[in-house]
C-alpha positions in Angstrom: -20.4 0.4 -8.9 -17.2 1.0 -10.7 -16.2 -0.6 -13.9 -12.7 -2.0 -14.7 -11.2 -2.4 -18.1 -8.8 -4.9 -19.5 -5.9 -3.4 -17.5 -7.6 -3.8 -14.3 -8.1 -0.2 -13.7 -11.1 1.7 -13.4 -12.7 2.8 -16.6 -13.8 6.3 -17.0 -17.4 6.8 -16.6 -19.0 9.5 -18.8 -21.7 11.5 -17.1 -23.9 10.5 -20.2 -22.7 7.1 -21.3 -25.5 6.3 -23.6 -25.6 9.8 -25.3 -21.4 9.5 -25.8 -22.0 6.0 -27.4 -24.8 7.0 -29.7 -22.9 10.2 -30.8 -19.7 7.8 -31.6 -22.0 5.5 -33.9 -23.7 8.5 -35.5 -20.2 9.7 -36.3 -19.1 6.4 -37.9 -22.4 6.2 -40.1 -21.7 9.9 -41.1 -18.2 8.9 -42.1 -19.5 6.0 -44.0 -21.8 8.4 -45.9 -19.1 10.7 -46.9 -16.7 7.9 -47.6 -19.4 6.5 -50.0 -19.9 9.9 -51.5 -16.3 10.5 -52.0 -15.7 7.1 -53.8 -13.3 4.2 -53.2 -10.5 6.0 -54.8 -10.1 8.4 -51.9 -8.3 7.1 -49.0 -10.8 8.0 -46.0 -10.5 5.2 -43.2 -8.0 7.1 -41.0 -11.2 9.5 -40.2 -12.8 6.6 -38.6 -10.1 7.1 -35.7 -11.8 9.9 -34.4 -15.3 8.2 -33.1 -13.4 5.1 -32.2 -11.0 7.2 -30.0 -13.8 9.1 -28.6 -15.6 6.2 -27.6 -12.6 4.4 -26.1 -11.7 7.6 -24.0 -15.0 8.3 -22.6 -16.4 4.9 -22.3 -13.6 2.6 -21.9 -12.1 -0.3 -24.2 -15.2 -2.4 -24.5 -17.0 0.4 -26.4 -14.2 1.3 -28.4 -14.0 -2.3 -29.5 -17.5 -2.2 -30.6 -17.2 1.1 -32.4 -14.1 -0.3 -34.0 -16.1 -3.2 -35.4 -18.8 -1.0 -36.5 -16.4 1.1 -38.3 -14.8 -1.7 -40.2 -18.4 -3.0 -41.3 -19.3 0.7 -42.7 -16.1 1.2 -44.4 -16.5 -2.3 -46.4 -20.0 -1.4 -47.1 -19.2 2.1 -48.3 -16.2 0.8 -50.3 -18.4 -2.0 -51.8 -21.4 0.2 -52.7 -19.1 2.9 -54.0 -18.1 0.5 -56.8 -14.9 -1.2 -55.7 -14.7 -4.6 -57.6 -12.6 -7.0 -55.8 -10.8 -9.7 -58.0 -11.5 -12.2 -54.9 -13.7 -12.0 -52.0 -10.6 -12.9 -50.1 -9.0 -9.6 -50.9 -11.9 -7.8 -49.5 -11.9 -9.8 -46.5 -8.2 -9.1 -46.1 -8.6 -5.3 -46.5 -11.3 -5.1 -43.9 -9.3 -7.4 -41.6 -6.4 -4.9 -41.7 -8.6 -1.9 -41.1 -10.4 -3.7 -38.3 -7.0 -4.4 -36.7 -5.8 -0.8 -37.0 -9.2 0.3 -35.6 -8.9 -2.2 -32.5 -5.3 -0.9 -31.9 -6.4 2.6 -31.7 -9.3 1.7 -29.4 -7.0 -0.4 -27.0 -4.1 2.4 -27.0 -6.6 5.3 -26.3 -8.2 3.5 -23.6 -5.0 2.4 -22.2 -3.6 5.8 -22.0 -7.0 7.0 -20.4 -6.8 4.3 -17.6 -3.1 5.1 -16.8 -4.0 8.9 -16.6 -6.8 8.0 -14.2 -4.4 5.8 -12.2 -1.7 8.6 -12.0 -4.3 11.0 -10.8 -5.4 8.7 -8.1 -1.7 8.1 -7.1 -0.9 11.8 -7.2 -4.2 12.6 -4.9 -3.0 9.7 -2.5 0.7 11.4 -2.3 -0.8 14.8 -1.9 -3.0 13.6 1.1 -0.4 11.7 2.8 2.1 14.8 2.4 -0.6 16.8 4.1 -0.4 14.6 7.2 3.3 14.6 7.3 5.1 17.1 9.5 8.7 17.6 9.6 11.4 19.7 11.5 14.1 21.6 9.6 16.9 23.8 10.4 18.5 24.5 13.8 16.5 24.3 17.1 17.5 26.5 19.9 17.6 23.9 23.0 18.8 24.7 26.7 21.9 22.7 27.4 20.8 22.2 31.0 16.9 21.4 31.1 16.8 20.5 27.3 13.8 22.9 26.6 13.4 24.2 23.1 12.8 28.0 22.4 9.7 28.2 20.0 9.3 30.7 17.2 7.5 33.2 19.8 10.9 33.2 22.0 9.3 31.0 24.9 10.8 27.9 26.3 9.0 24.8 25.9 9.4 21.1 27.1 11.0 19.1 24.3 7.9 16.8 24.4 5.3 19.5 23.9 7.3 21.3 21.4 7.8 18.0 19.2 4.1 17.2 19.8 3.0 20.4 18.3 5.3 20.2 15.3 5.2 16.7 14.4 3.0 13.7 14.7 4.9 12.0 17.4 3.4 11.3 20.9 5.2 10.4 23.8 5.1 7.9 26.9 7.4 8.2 29.7 9.7 5.9 31.6 13.3 5.5 33.3 16.3 4.2 31.5 18.7 2.3 33.5 21.0 4.8 34.6 18.2 7.3 35.7 16.5 4.6 37.5 19.8 4.0 39.5 20.1 7.5 40.0 16.6 7.9 41.4 17.0 4.9 43.8 20.3 6.5 45.0 18.8 9.7 45.7 16.0 7.8 47.6 18.7 6.4 49.8 18.2 2.7 48.4 21.3 0.8 47.1 20.3 -0.3 43.6 22.6 -3.2 43.6 20.9 -4.6 46.8 17.5 -4.0 45.6 18.4 -5.8 42.4 19.7 -8.7 44.4 16.7 -8.7 46.5 14.6 -8.9 43.5 16.4 -11.8 42.2 16.1 -13.6 45.5 12.4 -13.1 45.4 12.2 -14.7 42.0 
């Protein structure tokens, strides 16, 4: 069953979603170790964008948010155990909240871009399929002034119905307009006016 993200669009499904999710979590943990080893003086939090973006791109926004939350937690733990002493606990909460917000924005933005690209590809495929079904006639068509036949590319004259049926998706049904119907009745020796009056009386 297809999954749908926050935008109502179908989420991209990785061929190995568990492996991709595990790789993102492992990447966050490795970044946390490097962040701890380099100390709190070195700004390292931007590198957490990489596993967050990878999870959001391959698995959708939900997994991106989970990795973003994990990244903020790991960053706080690495910063804390690296010896960063905050004057107040509120400052630590504020710093973590700011980073979590940045991580969530990255996850949402990447997932939105991916969903829009998927939607664009679907629309493009639908347009190409529709264009393949459309046949158009362009240029000058040589047509007989008397019998109204059209000369095809091979030089043969074809009835206009057959020519259009071969070169477009149009189909034809036949009938008589009023002028041709009157002409046909006159040629058959029937006065069309008398016939019309008779038809009115019969009604």
